[in-house]
C-alpha positions in Angstrom: 7.5 22.5 21.3 8.2 23.0 17.6 11.9 23.8 17.9 14.7 21.8 16.6 18.0 21.1 18.5 19.3 24.5 17.3 16.3 26.3 18.8 14.9 27.1 15.3 11.2 26.6 14.6 10.7 23.3 12.8 7.5 22.8 10.7 8.8 20.2 8.4 6.8 17.0 7.7 8.1 14.4 10.0 9.5 11.2 8.5 7.3 8.9 10.7 4.2 10.7 9.4 4.9 9.6 5.8 4.7 5.9 6.9 1.8 6.6 9.2 -0.1 8.3 6.4 0.3 5.4 4.0 -0.4 2.8 6.7 -3.4 4.7 7.9 -4.8 4.9 4.4 -4.4 1.1 4.0 -6.0 0.5 7.5 -8.9 2.9 6.8 -9.6 1.2 3.5 -9.5 -2.2 5.1 -11.9 -1.1 7.8 -14.2 0.4 5.2 -14.3 -2.9 3.3 -14.7 -4.8 6.6 -18.0 -3.0 7.1 -19.6 -4.8 4.1 -18.3 -8.2 5.1 -19.4 -7.7 8.7 -22.9 -6.8 7.5 -22.9 -10.0 5.4 -21.7 -12.1 8.3 -24.4 -10.6 10.6 -27.0 -11.2 7.9 -28.1 -7.6 7.4 -29.5 -6.7 4.0 -28.2 -3.5 2.5 -30.7 -0.7 1.7 -30.7 2.0 -0.9 -30.5 5.5 0.8 -31.7 7.4 -2.3 -33.4 10.7 -2.1 -35.2 12.7 -4.9 -32.3 15.1 -5.3 -30.1 12.2 -6.4 -31.8 12.0 -9.8 -31.2 15.8 -10.4 -27.4 15.6 -10.1 -25.8 15.0 -13.5 -22.9 12.6 -14.0 -19.8 14.6 -14.8 -17.1 12.0 -15.6 -14.3 14.6 -15.1 -15.1 14.6 -11.4 -13.3 11.2 -11.2 -10.1 13.2 -11.0 -10.7 14.8 -7.6 -12.3 11.6 -6.5 -9.1 9.6 -7.2 -6.9 12.5 -5.9 -8.8 12.3 -2.6 -7.0 9.0 -1.7 -3.6 10.8 -1.9 -5.0 13.7 0.0 -6.1 11.4 2.9 -2.6 9.9 3.0 -1.1 13.4 3.1 -3.4 14.4 6.0 -1.2 12.9 8.7 1.9 14.3 6.9 0.5 17.8 7.1 -0.6 17.5 10.7 2.8 16.1 11.7 4.1 19.7 11.1 2.1 20.7 14.3 2.8 19.7 17.8 3.2 16.0 18.6 0.2 16.1 21.0 -2.0 17.5 18.3 -0.8 14.8 15.9 -1.6 12.1 18.4 -5.1 13.6 19.0 -5.6 13.8 15.2 -4.7 10.2 14.7 -6.9 9.1 17.6 -9.8 11.0 16.1 -9.2 9.3 12.7 -9.2 5.9 14.3 -12.3 6.5 16.4 -14.2 8.0 13.4 -13.3 5.0 11.2 -14.2 2.4 13.9 -17.5 4.2 14.5 -18.1 4.3 10.7 -17.4 0.5 10.5 -20.0 -0.2 13.1 -22.6 1.9 11.2 -21.7 0.2 7.9 -21.9 -3.3 9.6 -25.3 -2.7 11.2 -26.9 -0.4 8.7 -25.4 -1.4 5.3 -26.2 0.6 2.2 -25.7 0.0 -1.5 -26.1 1.7 -4.9 -26.8 0.0 -8.2 -24.3 1.9 -10.5 -25.9 0.4 -13.6 -29.4 1.7 -12.7 -27.9 5.1 -11.8 -26.1 5.3 -15.2 -22.7 5.4 -13.6 -21.4 2.2 -15.1 -22.5 2.8 -18.7 -20.0 3.8 -21.3 -21.3 6.5 -23.7 -21.1 6.1 -27.5 -18.0 8.4 -27.7 -16.3 7.8 -24.3 -13.9 10.4 -23.0 -10.7 9.5 -21.1 -12.7 10.5 -18.0 -15.5 8.0 -18.8 -13.0 5.2 -19.2 -11.2 6.2 -16.0 -14.5 6.3 -14.1 -15.5 2.8 -15.3 -12.0 1.5 -14.5 -12.0 3.0 -11.0 -15.4 1.6 -10.2 -14.3 -1.8 -11.4 -11.8 -1.7 -8.5 -14.5 -1.0 -6.0 -17.5 -3.3 -6.4 -18.0 -2.8 -10.2 -21.7 -2.5 -10.8 -22.8 -2.3 -7.2 -21.3 0.1 -4.6 -21.5 -0.7 -0.9 -20.9 1.4 2.2 -22.4 4.7 1.1 -23.2 6.0 4.6 -21.4 7.2 6.6 -19.2 8.5 3.8 -15.5 7.7 4.6 -14.7 10.3 1.9 -16.4 12.9 4.0 -15.0 11.7 7.3 -11.4 11.6 6.0 -11.6 14.9 4.1 -13.2 16.7 7.1 -10.6 15.3 9.5 -7.7 16.3 7.1 -9.1 19.9 7.2 -9.7 20.0 10.9 -6.2 18.6 11.5 -4.6 21.8 10.2 -7.4 24.4 10.5 -6.2 27.4 12.5 -2.7 26.0 12.8 0.5 27.6 11.7 
C-alpha cells in the first residue's frame, strides 16, 4: 500500500533507499572488481572479445560525461524504485543482487580485457579538450591502460535494471 498515515498517496523517495542505493553501488563495484581477482586466483587468462564493428566506432571524448553520470544514475535506481511498493522494491534489489552475482561468476570464469592504448582510448591528442583529459583521468581510476571485465557489462546490467525497476509504474 502506498498510503501514508493520513491516508494520502505517498510516492516520496524513502530514506532507507538513499543509503541502500549508495551501499549497493559500492557493493556492485566491489563485486565487479572481485571478478578480475577471482579470475587471476583461478588462473584464467583474459581474452579480447573484439569484433570488426569495434574499429568502426569513433572515440568521442565528450561521451565520458554520460559514462561518469551513469554511476550516480545507478545509485539513484533504488531511490526511484523505493517510490513503488515495498514488495516491488525488495524484488528489484534481489534482481540486482542476483544479476551482479551471476555477472561476477561470468567475469571470474570467462575473463575479458581491452588494451586501451592499442584502441587509442588512452592517448592524449595534440590539443586535448577537457573531455580528453577527463577521459584519461577516469580511465586511470579503472585499470589505466588495460580494462578488464568487459562482458557481461555491469553498465548494461545496472542501467537495464534501473529502467525495469520503474517501467510501467506510477
